[in-house]
C-alpha angles and dihedrals in degrees: 000000000000091000092054095054098081091047091052091049092050092049091051091049092051090049090052092051092048092049091049091049091051093048096045111104117247114248111245123207116248112249114255111241143166118219121196141160128222136195131206124197130188125185120206140174108251120242099185138047131198118207126192107203137155151177125243123187133175131209139158092250125052094227092051092051092050093046092051091049093047092050092050091046090052089055090051090052090050092053091049091050088051089063091053095255108158124229090245088064094054121074132170109240103177139004116185141169118190134173121244111226128205123219096004091176109049117198138179091267092046109029095162112135116246114258138176111265099173147326136263120209123192133189116188126186137183115226128192113208110197096180106064092186087072097043097100092046091049092053092048091048096051091048089053089049092056108274106147103160123071123179103178151313121238124191119206144147123264096219109032097162096092091047092048091052089053092048090049092052090049090052092053092047090050092052092049091050092050092048090050091052092050092048092049092048090051093047095241135117120251113241132200125303113274099184141350127197130183105227102185147338127214119203123200111309124225114269117198099212104141123112104219098210111109115229118212092182094053146347124308105267116243135172122203101192113172136311125217128217119195135191126188126199136183118214134185121203130189119236108239118234119250113279091021092285 
């Protein structure tokens, strides 16, 4: 019996190794792929502008400053309505009332304590102008009505969906072209698309094109230029087997 013990142990060990080999997962080869990104751009002439403008008035009393600002803002709204701009295209962006302080930085030569000497009230609105032929006249009119604070002019398109579709198609075509170039350079054949992901979309960007000088003899000059819409995609392609298999 003692002589059989080593043989039994060896047989058990061999059985364990065989079982482990049978149960071990087979290593699979990673699929061969090409990953690329593509970008599509479309330029267009803008047909809408968004202006952020406001009225700021100062007075010794807070109520007086706010009343003066409200009166001027009402005149601005009247002028905008006169150009056919609808209420849905006018939105209040900011309404503020702040004290005006004297001697905010006391020094040895001027030790007087800071005090409130008045108040400044501001009313800012965002206005969409859908008729760009009237844009210069609108700007001139609101300045005449009391608008004295401008925070920007953005050109855009009213219906960007068609342009975005075109940019998206351009992005996919760009990615396919890049993948084809990589496959050719590597001496392999490009296979079917495995995945496609839209990474980002850029709508028309702000363009600061307004000359701020008011013109009493004519409209404020503006230039719309072009706006650019962009779409980016990421695509993964399989690498086809040799002989098209």
